[in-house]
C-alpha positions as a Markdown table, in Angstrom:
| # | Residue | x | y | z |
|---|---|---|---|---|
| 1 | Met | 106.2 | 118.0 | 110.1 |
| 2 | Cys | 103.0 | 119.9 | 110.6 |
| 3 | Arg | 101.8 | 120.4 | 114.1 |
| 4 | Arg | 98.1 | 120.0 | 114.9 |
| 5 | Pro | 96.5 | 123.1 | 116.3 |
| 6 | Arg | 95.7 | 123.0 | 120.0 |
| 7 | His | 92.1 | 124.0 | 119.6 |
| 8 | Ser | 91.2 | 120.8 | 117.6 |
| 9 | Lys | 90.5 | 118.9 | 120.9 |
| 10 | Ser | 88.1 | 121.6 | 122.0 |
| 11 | Trp | 86.2 | 121.5 | 118.7 |
| 12 | Ile | 85.8 | 117.7 | 119.0 |
| 13 | Gly | 84.6 | 118.0 | 122.6 |
| 14 | Ala | 82.0 | 120.6 | 121.6 |
| 15 | Leu | 80.8 | 118.3 | 118.8 |
| 16 | Leu | 80.4 | 115.4 | 121.2 |
| 17 | Ile | 78.5 | 117.5 | 123.8 |
| 18 | Gly | 76.1 | 118.8 | 121.1 |
| 19 | Trp | 75.5 | 115.3 | 119.8 |
| 20 | Gly | 74.8 | 114.1 | 123.3 |
| 21 | Cys | 72.3 | 116.9 | 124.0 |
| 22 | Arg | 70.5 | 116.1 | 120.7 |
| 23 | Val | 70.2 | 112.4 | 121.7 |
| 24 | Val | 68.8 | 113.4 | 125.1 |
| 25 | Ile | 66.3 | 115.9 | 123.7 |
| 26 | Ser | 65.3 | 113.4 | 121.0 |
| 27 | Ser | 64.8 | 110.7 | 123.6 |
| 28 | Leu | 62.6 | 113.1 | 125.6 |
| 29 | Trp | 60.5 | 114.1 | 122.6 |
| 30 | Gly | 60.2 | 110.5 | 121.5 |
| 31 | Gln | 58.9 | 109.4 | 124.9 |
| 32 | Pro | 55.3 | 108.2 | 124.6 |
| 33 | Val | 52.8 | 110.1 | 126.6 |
| 34 | Ala | 49.1 | 109.7 | 127.4 |
| 35 | Leu | 47.1 | 113.0 | 127.2 |
| 36 | His | 43.9 | 113.2 | 129.3 |
| 37 | Leu | 41.5 | 115.5 | 127.6 |
| 38 | Arg | 38.7 | 117.7 | 129.1 |
| 39 | Asn | 35.9 | 115.6 | 127.5 |
| 40 | Gly | 37.1 | 112.4 | 129.3 |
| 41 | Asp | 39.1 | 111.0 | 126.3 |
| 42 | Gln | 42.7 | 109.8 | 126.5 |
| 43 | Leu | 45.1 | 110.2 | 123.5 |
| 44 | Thr | 48.3 | 108.1 | 123.4 |
| 45 | Gly | 51.3 | 109.0 | 121.1 |
| 46 | Thr | 54.5 | 110.9 | 120.8 |
| 47 | Val | 54.8 | 114.7 | 121.3 |
| 48 | Ile | 56.7 | 116.1 | 118.3 |
| 49 | Ala | 56.0 | 119.8 | 118.8 |
| 50 | Glu | 54.8 | 122.1 | 121.6 |
| 51 | Asp | 54.4 | 125.8 | 122.1 |
| 52 | Thr | 52.5 | 128.1 | 124.5 |
| 53 | Asn | 49.2 | 127.5 | 122.7 |
| 54 | Gln | 49.1 | 123.9 | 121.4 |
| 55 | Val | 50.6 | 120.5 | 121.5 |
| 56 | Thr | 51.3 | 118.4 | 118.3 |
| 57 | Ile | 51.2 | 114.6 | 118.9 |
| 58 | Leu | 51.9 | 111.8 | 116.5 |
| 59 | Thr | 50.1 | 108.5 | 117.0 |
| 60 | Ala | 50.6 | 105.1 | 115.4 |
| 61 | Trp | 47.3 | 105.3 | 113.6 |
| 62 | Thr | 46.9 | 109.0 | 112.6 |
| 63 | Asn | 48.9 | 111.8 | 111.2 |
| 64 | Arg | 49.8 | 114.8 | 113.3 |
| 65 | Val | 47.0 | 115.9 | 115.7 |
| 66 | His | 47.0 | 119.5 | 117.0 |
| 67 | Leu | 45.5 | 119.9 | 120.4 |
| 68 | Pro | 44.9 | 123.3 | 122.2 |
| 69 | Lys | 46.6 | 123.3 | 125.6 |
| 70 | Asn | 43.5 | 124.4 | 127.3 |
| 71 | Phe | 41.8 | 121.1 | 126.0 |
| 72 | Ile | 44.4 | 119.0 | 127.9 |
| 73 | Val | 43.7 | 118.3 | 131.6 |
| 74 | Ser | 46.9 | 116.4 | 132.3 |
| 75 | Arg | 49.6 | 114.3 | 130.7 |
| 76 | Glu | 51.2 | 111.0 | 131.7 |
| 77 | Thr | 54.6 | 109.8 | 130.5 |
| 78 | Leu | 54.5 | 106.1 | 129.5 |
| 79 | Ala | 57.4 | 103.6 | 129.9 |
| 80 | Leu | 58.9 | 102.2 | 126.7 |
| 81 | Thr | 58.1 | 98.5 | 126.4 |
| 82 | Pro | 60.4 | 96.5 | 124.1 |
| 83 | Pro | 58.6 | 94.4 | 121.6 |
| 84 | Val | 58.3 | 90.7 | 122.6 |
| 85 | Ala | 59.4 | 88.2 | 120.0 |
| 86 | Pro | 56.9 | 85.5 | 119.2 |
| 87 | Pro | 57.9 | 81.9 | 120.2 |
| 88 | Ser | 60.0 | 80.0 | 117.7 |
| 89 | Gly | 58.0 | 78.3 | 115.0 |
| 90 | Gln | 55.0 | 80.7 | 115.2 |
| 91 | Pro | 54.3 | 83.4 | 112.7 |
| 92 | Thr | 54.5 | 87.0 | 113.7 |
| 93 | Pro | 51.0 | 88.4 | 114.4 |
| 94 | Ala | 49.8 | 90.7 | 111.8 |
| 95 | Lys | 49.4 | 94.4 | 112.7 |
| 96 | Leu | 45.8 | 95.5 | 112.9 |
| 97 | Thr | 45.0 | 98.6 | 110.9 |
| 98 | Leu | 41.9 | 100.5 | 110.2 |
| 99 | Glu | 41.1 | 100.8 | 106.6 |
| 100 | Pro | 38.1 | 102.4 | 105.0 |
| 101 | Thr | 35.3 | 100.1 | 104.1 |
| 102 | Pro | 34.7 | 99.6 | 100.3 |
| 103 | Ser | 31.6 | 101.7 | 100.5 |
| 104 | Thr | 33.5 | 104.7 | 101.9 |
| 105 | Gln | 37.0 | 104.2 | 100.3 |
| 106 | Lys | 37.9 | 107.0 | 98.0 |
| 107 | Pro | 40.6 | 107.1 | 95.3 |
| 108 | Ala | 44.0 | 108.4 | 96.2 |
| 109 | Pro | 44.5 | 112.1 | 95.3 |
| 110 | Glu | 46.8 | 112.9 | 92.4 |
| 111 | Pro | 50.4 | 113.7 | 93.3 |
| 112 | Gly | 50.8 | 117.4 | 94.3 |
| 113 | Ala | 47.0 | 117.9 | 94.6 |
| 114 | Pro | 45.7 | 119.4 | 97.9 |
| 115 | Ser | 43.8 | 117.0 | 100.1 |
| 116 | Lys | 40.1 | 117.6 | 100.1 |
| 117 | Pro | 38.7 | 118.0 | 103.7 |
| 118 | Arg | 36.0 | 115.6 | 104.7 |
| 119 | Thr | 32.5 | 116.7 | 105.1 |
| 120 | Pro | 30.7 | 116.6 | 108.5 |
| 121 | Ala | 28.6 | 113.7 | 107.2 |
| 122 | Glu | 31.7 | 111.7 | 106.3 |
| 123 | Leu | 33.3 | 112.5 | 109.7 |
| 124 | Asn | 30.2 | 111.4 | 111.6 |
| 125 | Gln | 30.1 | 108.2 | 109.6 |
| 126 | Arg | 33.7 | 107.4 | 110.3 |
| 127 | Leu | 33.2 | 108.1 | 113.9 |
| 128 | Glu | 30.4 | 105.6 | 114.0 |
| 129 | Glu | 32.6 | 103.0 | 112.3 |
| 130 | Ile | 35.4 | 103.2 | 114.8 |
| 131 | Thr | 33.0 | 103.2 | 117.7 |
| 132 | Thr | 31.5 | 100.0 | 116.3 |
| 133 | Leu | 34.9 | 98.4 | 116.0 |
| 134 | Tyr | 35.9 | 99.5 | 119.5 |
| 135 | Glu | 32.7 | 98.1 | 121.1 |
| 136 | Ala | 33.4 | 94.8 | 119.2 |
| 137 | Asp | 36.9 | 94.7 | 120.7 |
| 138 | Lys | 38.5 | 94.8 | 117.3 |
| 139 | Ile | 40.7 | 97.8 | 118.2 |
| 140 | Thr | 42.3 | 98.9 | 121.4 |
| 141 | Ala | 41.2 | 101.8 | 123.5 |
| 142 | Gly | 44.3 | 103.8 | 122.6 |
| 143 | Glu | 43.6 | 103.3 | 118.9 |
| 144 | Tyr | 40.0 | 104.3 | 119.3 |
| 145 | His | 40.8 | 107.5 | 121.1 |
| 146 | Ala | 43.5 | 108.4 | 118.6 |
| 147 | Gln | 41.1 | 108.0 | 115.7 |
| 148 | Arg | 38.4 | 109.9 | 117.5 |
| 149 | Ala | 40.8 | 112.8 | 118.5 |
| 150 | Arg | 41.7 | 113.3 | 114.9 |
| 151 | Ile | 38.0 | 113.5 | 113.9 |
| 152 | Val | 37.3 | 116.0 | 116.6 |
| 153 | Asp | 40.3 | 118.0 | 115.4 |
| 154 | Glu | 39.0 | 118.0 | 111.8 |
| 155 | Leu | 35.6 | 119.1 | 113.0 |
| 156 | Ser | 37.0 | 122.0 | 115.1 |
| 157 | Arg | 38.7 | 123.3 | 111.9 |
| 158 | Leu | 35.4 | 123.6 | 110.0 |
| 159 | Arg | 33.9 | 127.0 | 109.5 |
| 160 | Pro | 31.2 | 128.1 | 112.0 |
| 161 | Ala | 27.8 | 126.6 | 111.2 |
| 162 | Glu | 24.9 | 125.0 | 113.0 |
| 163 | Leu | 26.1 | 122.6 | 115.7 |
| 164 | Val | 24.9 | 119.1 | 116.4 |
| 165 | Ser | 26.1 | 116.7 | 119.0 |
| 166 | Val | 28.8 | 114.1 | 118.0 |
| 167 | Pro | 27.7 | 110.7 | 119.2 |
| 168 | Gly | 29.6 | 109.8 | 122.4 |
| 169 | Ser | 31.3 | 113.1 | 122.7 |
| 170 | Ala | 30.7 | 116.6 | 124.2 |
| 171 | Ala | 32.5 | 118.0 | 121.1 |
| 172 | Pro | 30.0 | 119.3 | 118.6 |
| 173 | Ala | 29.9 | 118.5 | 114.9 |
| 174 | Arg | 29.4 | 121.3 | 112.5 |
| 175 | Leu | 26.9 | 121.2 | 109.6 |
| 176 | Pro | 26.6 | 123.5 | 106.6 |
| 177 | Pro | 24.4 | 126.5 | 107.6 |
| 178 | Ser | 20.8 | 126.2 | 106.7 |
| 179 | Pro | 19.5 | 128.5 | 104.0 |
| 180 | Pro | 18.2 | 131.9 | 105.3 |
| 181 | Pro | 14.5 | 132.1 | 105.9 |
| 182 | Ala | 12.4 | 133.7 | 103.2 |
| 183 | Pro | 11.7 | 137.4 | 104.0 |
| 184 | Ala | 8.3 | 137.9 | 105.5 |
| 185 | Pro | 5.8 | 139.7 | 103.3 |
| 186 | Val | 5.6 | 143.4 | 103.9 |
| 187 | Glu | 2.2 | 144.2 | 105.4 |
| 188 | Arg | 0.5 | 147.2 | 103.8 |
| 189 | Val | -0.6 | 149.8 | 106.3 |
| 190 | Thr | -3.9 | 151.4 | 105.5 |
| 191 | Pro | -4.6 | 155.1 | 106.2 |
| 192 | Glu | -7.0 | 154.1 | 109.0 |
| 193 | Gln | -4.4 | 151.9 | 110.7 |
| 194 | Leu | -1.9 | 154.8 | 110.5 |
| 195 | Trp | -4.4 | 157.2 | 111.9 |
| 196 | Arg | -5.2 | 155.0 | 114.8 |
| 197 | Glu | -1.6 | 154.3 | 115.5 |
| 198 | Arg | -0.7 | 158.0 | 115.6 |
| 199 | Leu | -3.6 | 158.8 | 118.0 |
| 200 | Trp | -2.8 | 155.9 | 120.3 |
| 201 | Leu | -6.0 | 154.2 | 119.5 |
| 202 | Thr | -4.7 | 150.7 | 118.7 |
| 203 | Arg | -5.4 | 149.6 | 122.3 |
| 204 | Trp | -8.9 | 151.2 | 122.5 |
| 205 | His | -12.1 | 149.5 | 121.3 |
| 206 | Gly | -15.8 | 150.1 | 121.9 |
| 207 | Asn | -19.0 | 150.9 | 120.2 |
| 208 | Val | -21.5 | 153.8 | 119.6 |
| 209 | Gln | -25.2 | 153.1 | 119.7 |
| 210 | Phe | -28.2 | 155.2 | 118.6 |
| 211 | Gly | -31.9 | 154.4 | 118.6 |
| 212 | Val | -35.2 | 156.2 | 118.2 |
| 213 | Asn | -38.8 | 155.3 | 119.0 |
| 214 | Leu | -41.5 | 157.2 | 117.1 |
| 215 | Asn | -45.2 | 156.7 | 117.6 |
| 216 | Tyr | -47.9 | 158.8 | 115.8 |
| 217 | Gly | -51.5 | 158.0 | 116.4 |
| 218 | Thr | -54.0 | 158.5 | 119.2 |
| 219 | Val | -51.0 | 159.3 | 121.4 |
| 220 | Asp | -47.9 | 160.8 | 119.8 |
| 221 | Ser | -44.5 | 160.1 | 121.4 |
| 222 | Gln | -40.9 | 160.4 | 120.4 |
| 223 | Thr | -37.9 | 159.0 | 122.3 |
| 224 | Trp | -34.2 | 159.3 | 121.3 |
| 225 | Asn | -31.5 | 157.4 | 123.1 |
| 226 | Gly | -27.8 | 156.9 | 122.6 |
| 227 | Gln | -24.9 | 155.1 | 124.3 |
| 228 | Val | -21.1 | 155.2 | 124.0 |
| 229 | Gln | -18.8 | 152.5 | 125.4 |
| 230 | Ala | -15.0 | 152.5 | 125.3 |
| 231 | Ala | -12.4 | 150.2 | 126.8 |
| 232 | Tyr | -8.6 | 150.3 | 127.0 |
| 233 | Ala | -6.3 | 147.3 | 128.0 |
| 234 | Arg | -2.6 | 147.0 | 128.4 |
| 235 | Asp | -0.8 | 144.3 | 130.3 |
| 236 | Gln | -2.4 | 144.0 | 133.7 |
| 237 | Phe | -4.4 | 147.3 | 133.5 |
| 238 | Arg | -7.9 | 147.8 | 132.1 |
| 239 | His | -9.9 | 151.0 | 131.8 |
| 240 | Ser | -13.5 | 151.4 | 130.6 |
| 241 | Met | -16.0 | 154.2 | 130.2 |
| 242 | Glu | -19.7 | 154.3 | 129.5 |
| 243 | Tyr | -22.1 | 157.2 | 128.8 |
| 244 | Asp | -25.8 | 157.0 | 127.9 |
| 245 | Val | -28.5 | 159.5 | 127.4 |
| 246 | Ser | -32.3 | 159.4 | 126.7 |
| 247 | Tyr | -34.8 | 162.1 | 125.9 |
| 248 | Gly | -38.4 | 161.9 | 124.9 |
| 249 | Arg | -41.8 | 163.6 | 124.8 |
| 250 | Thr | -45.3 | 162.2 | 124.8 |
| 251 | Glu | -48.1 | 164.5 | 123.5 |
| 252 | Gly | -45.7 | 167.4 | 124.0 |
| 253 | Val | -45.0 | 166.5 | 127.6 |
| 254 | Leu | -41.6 | 165.6 | 128.8 |
| 255 | Ser | -41.5 | 161.8 | 129.3 |
| 256 | Ala | -37.7 | 161.1 | 129.4 |
| 257 | Asn | -34.7 | 163.2 | 130.3 |
| 258 | Arg | -31.8 | 161.3 | 131.9 |
| 259 | Met | -28.1 | 160.9 | 131.5 |
| 260 | Ser | -25.6 | 158.6 | 133.3 |
| 261 | Gly | -22.0 | 157.8 | 133.0 |
| 262 | Ser | -19.4 | 155.5 | 134.6 |
| 263 | Ile | -15.6 | 155.1 | 134.8 |
| 264 | Lys | -14.0 | 151.9 | 135.9 |
| 265 | Asn | -10.3 | 151.0 | 136.4 |
| 266 | Glu | -9.0 | 147.4 | 137.0 |
| 267 | Leu | -5.6 | 146.2 | 137.8 |
| 268 | Asp | -4.6 | 142.5 | 138.2 |
| 269 | Leu | -2.7 | 142.1 | 141.4 |
| 270 | Glu | -0.4 | 139.5 | 139.8 |
| 271 | Lys | -0.1 | 138.7 | 136.1 |
| 272 | Gly | -2.0 | 135.6 | 135.1 |
| 273 | Gln | -3.8 | 135.4 | 138.4 |
| 274 | Pro | -7.6 | 135.8 | 138.8 |
| 275 | Leu | -7.6 | 138.4 | 141.6 |
| 276 | Tyr | -7.7 | 142.1 | 140.7 |
| 277 | Ala | -8.5 | 145.5 | 142.4 |
| 278 | Tyr | -10.9 | 148.0 | 140.9 |
| 279 | His | -12.2 | 151.6 | 141.2 |
| 280 | Leu | -15.7 | 152.5 | 140.1 |
| 281 | Gly | -17.3 | 155.9 | 139.7 |
| 282 | Met | -20.9 | 156.5 | 138.5 |
| 283 | Tyr | -22.7 | 159.8 | 137.9 |
| 284 | Gly | -25.9 | 161.1 | 136.4 |
| 285 | Tyr | -29.3 | 162.7 | 136.7 |
| 286 | Asp | -32.9 | 161.8 | 135.9 |
| 287 | Glu | -35.5 | 164.6 | 135.8 |
| 288 | Ile | -38.5 | 162.2 | 135.6 |
| 289 | Arg | -37.4 | 160.5 | 138.9 |
| 290 | Arg | -36.8 | 163.9 | 140.5 |
| 291 | Val | -33.0 | 163.4 | 140.9 |
| 292 | Asn | -31.0 | 166.5 | 140.1 |
| 293 | Phe | -27.6 | 164.7 | 140.6 |
| 294 | Ser | -26.5 | 161.3 | 141.9 |
| 295 | Phe | -23.1 | 159.7 | 142.4 |
| 296 | Gln | -21.3 | 156.6 | 143.5 |
| 297 | Glu | -17.6 | 156.3 | 144.3 |
| 298 | Gly | -16.1 | 153.0 | 145.4 |
| 299 | Val | -13.2 | 150.6 | 145.5 |
| 300 | Gly | -12.9 | 146.8 | 146.0 |
| 301 | Leu | -11.6 | 143.5 | 144.8 |
| 302 | Gly | -12.7 | 141.3 | 141.9 |
| 303 | Tyr | -12.1 | 137.7 | 140.9 |
| 304 | His | -12.1 | 136.2 | 137.4 |
| 305 | Leu | -14.4 | 133.3 | 138.1 |
| 306 | Val | -14.6 | 131.9 | 134.6 |
| 307 | Gln | -12.1 | 132.7 | 131.8 |
| 308 | Gln | -12.9 | 130.8 | 128.6 |
| 309 | Ser | -12.7 | 131.6 | 124.9 |
| 310 | Asn | -16.5 | 132.1 | 124.7 |
| 311 | Leu | -17.4 | 132.8 | 128.4 |
| 312 | Val | -16.0 | 135.3 | 130.9 |
| 313 | Val | -17.6 | 135.7 | 134.4 |
| 314 | Asn | -16.3 | 138.1 | 137.1 |
| 315 | Val | -17.5 | 138.7 | 140.7 |
| 316 | Glu | -16.7 | 141.8 | 142.8 |
| 317 | Trp | -17.2 | 143.0 | 146.3 |
| 318 | Gly | -16.2 | 146.3 | 147.9 |
| 319 | Gly | -17.5 | 149.6 | 149.4 |
| 320 | Asn | -19.1 | 152.8 | 148.1 |
| 321 | Tyr | -19.8 | 156.3 | 149.1 |
| 322 | Gln | -22.9 | 157.5 | 147.3 |
| 323 | Gly | -25.5 | 160.3 | 147.4 |
| 324 | Asp | -28.6 | 161.6 | 145.7 |
| 325 | Tyr | -29.5 | 165.3 | 145.3 |
| 326 | Tyr | -33.2 | 165.6 | 144.8 |
| 327 | Ile | -35.0 | 168.4 | 143.0 |
| 328 | Asp | -37.6 | 169.2 | 145.6 |
| 329 | Gln | -36.3 | 167.5 | 148.8 |
| 330 | Asp | -33.2 | 167.1 | 151.0 |
| 331 | Ser | -30.2 | 165.3 | 149.6 |
| 332 | Val | -28.8 | 162.1 | 151.2 |
| 333 | Gln | -25.3 | 160.7 | 151.4 |
| 334 | Tyr | -24.2 | 157.4 | 153.0 |
| 335 | Phe | -21.7 | 154.6 | 152.9 |
| 336 | Ser | -22.8 | 151.3 | 151.3 |
| 337 | Leu | -21.5 | 147.9 | 150.5 |
| 338 | Arg | -21.2 | 146.8 | 146.9 |
| 339 | Ile | -21.7 | 143.3 | 145.5 |
| 340 | Gly | -21.4 | 143.1 | 141.7 |
| 341 | Glu | -21.0 | 140.7 | 138.8 |
| 342 | Asp | -20.6 | 140.8 | 135.0 |
| 343 | Leu | -20.4 | 138.3 | 132.2 |
| 344 | Ser | -19.8 | 138.1 | 128.5 |
| 345 | Trp | -21.1 | 135.0 | 126.6 |
| 346 | Lys | -20.5 | 134.4 | 122.9 |
| 347 | Ile | -23.5 | 132.2 | 122.2 |
| 348 | Thr | -22.7 | 131.8 | 118.6 |
| 349 | Pro | -20.0 | 133.2 | 116.3 |
| 350 | Lys | -22.4 | 136.1 | 115.6 |
| 351 | Leu | -24.5 | 136.4 | 118.7 |
| 352 | Thr | -23.1 | 137.8 | 122.0 |
| 353 | Phe | -24.9 | 138.2 | 125.3 |
| 354 | Ala | -23.5 | 140.7 | 127.9 |
| 355 | Gln | -24.9 | 141.3 | 131.4 |
| 356 | Lys | -23.9 | 143.0 | 134.6 |
| 357 | Ala | -25.6 | 143.8 | 138.0 |
| 358 | Gln | -24.8 | 145.4 | 141.3 |
| 359 | Tyr | -26.4 | 145.5 | 144.7 |
| 360 | Thr | -25.5 | 148.4 | 147.1 |
| 361 | Pro | -27.1 | 148.3 | 150.6 |
| 362 | Glu | -26.5 | 151.1 | 153.1 |
| 363 | Val | -24.0 | 150.0 | 155.8 |
| 364 | Thr | -26.2 | 151.1 | 158.7 |
| 365 | Asp | -29.6 | 150.3 | 157.2 |
| 366 | Tyr | -29.9 | 147.3 | 154.9 |
| 367 | Gly | -33.4 | 148.4 | 154.1 |
| 368 | Asn | -32.1 | 151.3 | 152.1 |
| 369 | Tyr | -30.5 | 149.8 | 149.0 |
| 370 | Lys | -30.2 | 150.2 | 145.2 |
| 371 | Leu | -30.2 | 147.5 | 142.6 |
| 372 | Arg | -29.1 | 147.9 | 139.0 |
| 373 | Phe | -29.4 | 145.2 | 136.3 |
| 374 | Glu | -28.3 | 145.5 | 132.6 |
| 375 | Ala | -28.4 | 143.0 | 129.8 |
| 376 | Thr | -27.6 | 143.3 | 126.1 |
| 377 | Leu | -27.9 | 141.1 | 123.0 |
| 378 | Ile | -25.5 | 142.1 | 120.2 |
| 379 | Tyr | -25.8 | 140.8 | 116.6 |
| 380 | Pro | -23.4 | 142.1 | 113.9 |
| 381 | Phe | -25.0 | 142.3 | 110.4 |
| 382 | Leu | -22.1 | 144.2 | 108.7 |
| 383 | Lys | -18.4 | 144.5 | 109.2 |
| 384 | Arg | -18.8 | 147.1 | 112.0 |
| 385 | Leu | -22.5 | 147.6 | 112.4 |
| 386 | Thr | -24.5 | 145.8 | 115.0 |
| 387 | Leu | -28.2 | 145.4 | 116.1 |
| 388 | Asn | -28.5 | 145.7 | 119.9 |
| 389 | Leu | -31.4 | 145.0 | 122.3 |
| 390 | Asp | -30.8 | 146.5 | 125.8 |
| 391 | Val | -32.8 | 145.9 | 129.0 |
| 392 | Ile | -32.0 | 148.2 | 132.0 |
| 393 | Asp | -33.8 | 147.8 | 135.3 |
| 394 | Leu | -33.1 | 150.3 | 138.1 |
| 395 | Tyr | -34.6 | 149.8 | 141.6 |
| 396 | Asp | -34.4 | 152.2 | 144.6 |
| 397 | Ser | -35.9 | 151.1 | 147.9 |
| 398 | Leu | -36.3 | 154.8 | 149.0 |
| 399 | Pro | -37.0 | 156.9 | 145.9 |
| 400 | Ala | -38.1 | 160.5 | 145.8 |
| 401 | Glu | -41.6 | 161.4 | 146.9 |
| 402 | Gly | -44.2 | 160.6 | 144.2 |
| 403 | Val | -41.9 | 158.3 | 142.2 |
| 404 | Thr | -42.1 | 154.6 | 141.9 |
| 405 | Gly | -39.2 | 152.5 | 143.1 |
| 406 | Asn | -38.7 | 150.5 | 139.9 |
| 407 | Asp | -37.7 | 151.9 | 136.4 |
| 408 | Leu | -37.6 | 149.4 | 133.5 |
| 409 | Gln | -36.2 | 150.4 | 130.1 |
| 410 | Ile | -36.2 | 148.3 | 126.9 |
| 411 | Leu | -34.2 | 149.8 | 124.1 |
| 412 | Ser | -33.3 | 148.8 | 120.5 |
| 413 | Thr | -30.4 | 150.5 | 118.9 |
| 414 | Val | -28.0 | 150.3 | 115.9 |
| 415 | Gly | -24.3 | 150.2 | 116.9 |
| 416 | Tyr | -21.0 | 150.9 | 115.3 |
| 417 | Asn | -17.9 | 149.1 | 116.6 |
| 418 | Phe | -14.5 | 150.7 | 116.6 |
């Protein structure tokens, strides 16, 4: 008679313990849960897998749904509710299922063929369908959220592309990338543009004017005059320079010999605001008016009174220190106030009017003052050539001995813009 080994009871006990653990673990994994997601959704189902990065849940209406753990705010374990049998004599209610509509239903794939992922347009359409069913109370909230969670999961697996908002969700849908824009045409650089760029001249602009008045008859006279204007602007800073000269003879006698120049710097105190600060320096001489050298140095504030596409008006106020060194009498220097204005008016697309004036009375004696007025009409007749008519009026309340106080000049010149 064979004797049963003693360790058989231990083997049977271990088997029973292992089977019991499996039942406990299966009951725990099979416990329905409600997952509360970060976008406010709630997904109900059974957790079938979980690791450190994601949770896999199985719902009654979808296949497996993979959710990242950082997308889950909290989870709630639901109690199992046994099914309630219908009263005797009544049919069992049919189970509500979501089936594709005939317009969107697609043939079943061949056995063994890989499933083709749905396009973003199909996913968005399906999302609208289940939203309509949910709003019409044809599906429960849990069923709606389960379907919606699967769509969001499919969208999250698409390749990066342009994002658009999914209706009713913070989760974005992904669309195929738009075609790349056509390359911009390459602009050809002319030798002149290259030369200006290398010499830092792209921010400079201005003009050069030249004129001559010739008269031969009873009285012969010749007068030559020229003018150069240049301006530079960058951001809130502007710089301008002017230089003009005039020389003439009448019957062999000197009738004109003067030169003047000015430098002006402007800085907007705040970008886009009308208030700015300025510095102005003016220098020159006039042999006919018996001035060997004159100067003005001043600072002040300006205000952009009008700034339109065809009209610009500025007003300025400040102070000067100025002086005159006469040829045959004592020089004078004094402090003065300065009130100035300038405007540029584009009357027509081809006709421009520019004007500026300043009034500088002495601080201690308002009876001693100087007034300067300039006006110019500019008409372009070729690409860079212009016809110019200049009017310059200078008035000094206390001129040199033997010289009239007013000096009026009317000049016509041909200009070149650069």
